[in-house]
N, C-alpha and C positions, 0 to 999 in steps of 0.2 A: 445078516444083521446080528450084531453082538448082543448076547444076553447076560453079559457080565453084571453081577449085582454086588452092591456094597451095603451092609446093614447099618442103619442108624435109627435113632429114636426121634419121633416128631412131636408135635404139640399134643396137649391133653385132649381126650375125646369128650370132654364135657360131662353130660349127665350119665354117660355109659360107664364112667369111672374106670375105663381101661385106657392104656396108652398104646396108640397104633405103632406097629413096627413098619418101617419103610425100607424098601430097597430101590436102588436106582436102576431104571430100565431104559434101554436105548429104543427110541421110537422110529428113528430114520437114520439114513446114512448121510454123513456130512459130505462125502465125496460126490454123492449123487446130486445133492443140492448145489455144490460148487460147480459141477459140470453143467448143470442146466443154467446156472447164473451166467457163466462165461459164454454160453451160446446165444444169449439174448442180444438182439441188435440194439445198439446205443439209442437211447431216447424212446425206444419202443417198449410197450408192455411195462409201464412204470409200476403199476400195482403188482404185477407178477414179480418184478425185480425187488420191490419192497418186501414181498412175501418171502422170497428166498433169503434176503438179507436178514430178515427177522428170524428165520429158522437158524441161520448161522450164528447170529448173536445169542440166541437163547440156548443153542446147543441141543443135542438129541436126547439128553437124559431127563427123565421125569420120575417123581416119587411113585412107587407102586406100594400102596399101603394096605395094611390089614390090622385088625385088633390083635394085641399081644395075647389076649385070652378071650374067652367067651364073654362078651360085654353084657352088662346088666341091661335087661330089656323090660323089666317090670313096668317102668313108666310108660312104655309104648303099649303094652298089653292093657294098661289102665286107661290110657288116653285114646286108644284106637280099638274099642271093643269089637267092632265089626270087621277088623282085619286080622283076627287071631289065626286063621289058617295060613295067611300069607306070612305072618310073623313066625309061625311054627316052622315053615319051610326055610325061611332065612336063618333061623336059629340052628336048624340041622346043618345047613351048608357052612355056617360059621364054625360049628363044632368040628367039622372035618379037617379044617386047616389050623385050628387054634394051637396045637402043640407040635407043629411040623414046619418045615421050610417051604411047604407048598404055597403057591399064590392063592389069594382069595378068588373063589369062583362062585358066582351067583348066576343061576340059570335065568335067561331073559324072562321077564314076567309081563303079563298083560292083566291089568286091573279093569274088570268090567263092572259098571255100576251106574246108577242114575246120577245126573248132575248134582253137585253139592255133597256127595257122600264122603268126600275127604281123600280122593285118590291122589291128587297132586300134593296135598299136605303130607300124606304117607310117604311119598317119594322124597320130600325134603327131610323128613325125620329119618328116613333110612340113610340118606347121604350123611347126615350128622352122626348117626350111629357108627357108620363105617369109617368116618374120618377122612373122606375124600371129597373132591369137588363135585359140582353138578352143572350140567348143561341142560338147556330147556328148548324144545322145539314144539311150537304150536302148529299142528297140521291144519287146523281149521282156518288159519289166516294165510295159508300159502297162496301165492300168485305165480309161483314157478316150481317146477318139479325138482330143481337141483338144490333145494335148501340143505339136504343132508349130505350130498356128495359133491357139491360145487358145480360150476359150469365152466366150459372151455374158455380159456383166456381170449379166444378169437371173438367171443361175443361181447358186445358193448355192455358195460356195467357188470360184467362177470366178476365173481369173487369166490373165495373158498367156501365150502360147505360147513355146516355146524360141527360135524365130527372132527374135521381137520382143525377148525378154530379152537374147539374145546381142548384138544390134545396139545396143539402147538403153543397156544397162548396161555394155557393153564399150567398148574404145577404138578398134575398127577397123570400117571399112565393108565390108571383105572378109575376115571371119573364115572359118576352115575349120570346117564343121559336120559332125560324124560322125553318121550315122544307123545305129546299130549293130544288127545282126541284123534287117535290114529284112524278111527273109522270115518273121519271127515276128510281124509286126504283125497283131493280131487286131481285135477290135471288132465291134459289131453291124452288121447290114446297113444300118441307117438312118444310120450315121455311119462313113465310111471314114477310118481314121486316116492314110492316105497321101494323102487327097484334096487337101490343100494343095500336095503336091509336084508335081502336074500343072502348076501355074502357077509354082511356085518354081524348078523346074528349067529353065524357059524364060526366057532372058535378057530378052526383051521384056516379058513379063507380070510378071516379078519386080520390075520397076521400080516398080510400084505395088501392093505386097503389103499387104493389110489384115488385121491381126490382129483376130479376132472380139471380143476383150475391149476393146482400146483403140479400135478403129474409126477409126484414123488411118492413111492410106496411108503406107507406109515403103518406102524403096528397098532391096530385098534382092537386086538384080541382080548385085552383086559377090561374093556369098557363094560360097565354094568348097565343093562338096559331095562327100563321100566316104561311100558306103554300104557296109556289109559284110553278107555273107550266107553261109549254108552251102549253100543250094539255091535256084536261080533259079526253079524251077517255081512257087513260092508268090508270086512277085512279078508284079504286073500288067504286061502287055505294054507299055502306054503309058509306064510308068516305065522299063522296060528300054530302050525306044526313045530315051529322053532321056539315056542314060548310056553311057559307054564301059565295056564289061564285060570284066573280066580274071579268068581262072581262075588262082588262085595255088596251086601245089602245095606240098607239104611239101618242104623242102630235102633233097637226096640226102645220103647218109651223109657224104661228104667235106665238103659245105657245112655240115652239122649239126655236125661236129667243129670246123670253123673258128668257127662261131658260139659254141660252147661254150668254145673257147679264149679268144675275145675277152671273153666274159662273165667268165671266171675272172680274166683280167688286169684287167678293169675293177673287179670287186669287190675284188680284192686291193689295187689302187692307191687305192681310195676309203676304205679303213679302215686305221687305225693297226695293228690286229691282223693285217691282211693281209700286212704285211711279214715276219711270222714264218713264213709258209708258203713252199713252194718256188716258184721263179720260174715254172715251168710244171708242169702235171699230167702224170701218166704216160699213155702211149699206151693202156694197158688201161682207165683211167678215161675217157678220151676216147671209146673205143669204146662204152662204156655210154651216153654222151651222144648218140652217133649214132642211138640208138634213140628219143630223146625228141623231142617237139614243142618248138619254140622257147619257147613260153609256160611250159613246165615247167622249163626249164633253170635259171633264176635261183633258184627255190625249191630245186631239187635241189642247186645249189652251196652255198647257205646251210646246208642240212641237213648236207652233207658237211663244210663248214668247222667247223660246230659239233661234229659227231661226232669229227672229228680233234682238235679242241682238248680235248674231254673226255678223249680217249685220250692226251693229252700228246704228240701227234705233229705234226710240221711238214709231213708228206706226207699227201695224201689218197689213200686206197686205195678199192677198189671197195666194200668193206663199209660205207664211210661214206655211200654214196649211199642214197636211199630205195629201197624195193622196186621192182624192175624192172617190175612189172605196170602201173604207172601211167605214162601218157604215151607208150606205145609207138606207133610209126608204124602207121597203118592205110591200106589202099589207098584211092586217090582215084578217084572216078568221078562224073561229072555226066551226067545224061540230058538230051538236048536234044529 
């Protein structure tokens, strides 16, 4: 597989104020795709034929991006106060490649924490920071074990897996792929839904990942993996050993108030109607938000804005917020 690269500059990185550098990376061999396409029997395996034709049309090259310098991360430290240890590690790994020709390498990470703590939001913010695309796999809604690695074309309704689709249909050789709620991956004993991760999380073996549907080796070694979970006890030890594991707590009361205040300002600035409301909410209202999980806050603010508008007020009061029973902070505990 050719590793020839060509330097070019991509789009702006947004809030990180750095410009990502991109190289073109070959993900698969065209001759292998052509060989498999010519071997298909006419009118048989139409979806497989369409997959090969799509691979030929798109070509094997994808952008392999990384920031041109160490990106500004202050906004993430401010917005995600309970993710500081994770951000510290990401910053260290970014620093290693900032002034060299080396590719960006981010060790696979597992974010452990209670529902609503902001794990998926963190993954989206990290994808924006790095300037690459993102794929998302929810393991809690799986009905088949082959969502990551695809299923053999011999099976009715078979299709490629999420890794293959993210790489082939996307623009990047190093997308960030979120494996959400990995601790809820079920499946029958005969088919482990996490089985493909044993090789995908290892840099050397991921170089030649073969989706069971397409059966064409593809380079998945540059994928950035972020898994989320509530409880690590349901995750196989070999998976844990391949990842950096972080326990993410709920933000404390002060941090929760700061998050709520930033959300208020962001919602207010993003809407024309927002200018009709007070510049800042009251301390009493912010105290109520200190009891909420970050995931609940935006919905609570939108409810409060709507209730205040219906009451013809420009000030949000405590009564505008949803019932306080939902989203309250619960103690955190992980058993090792």
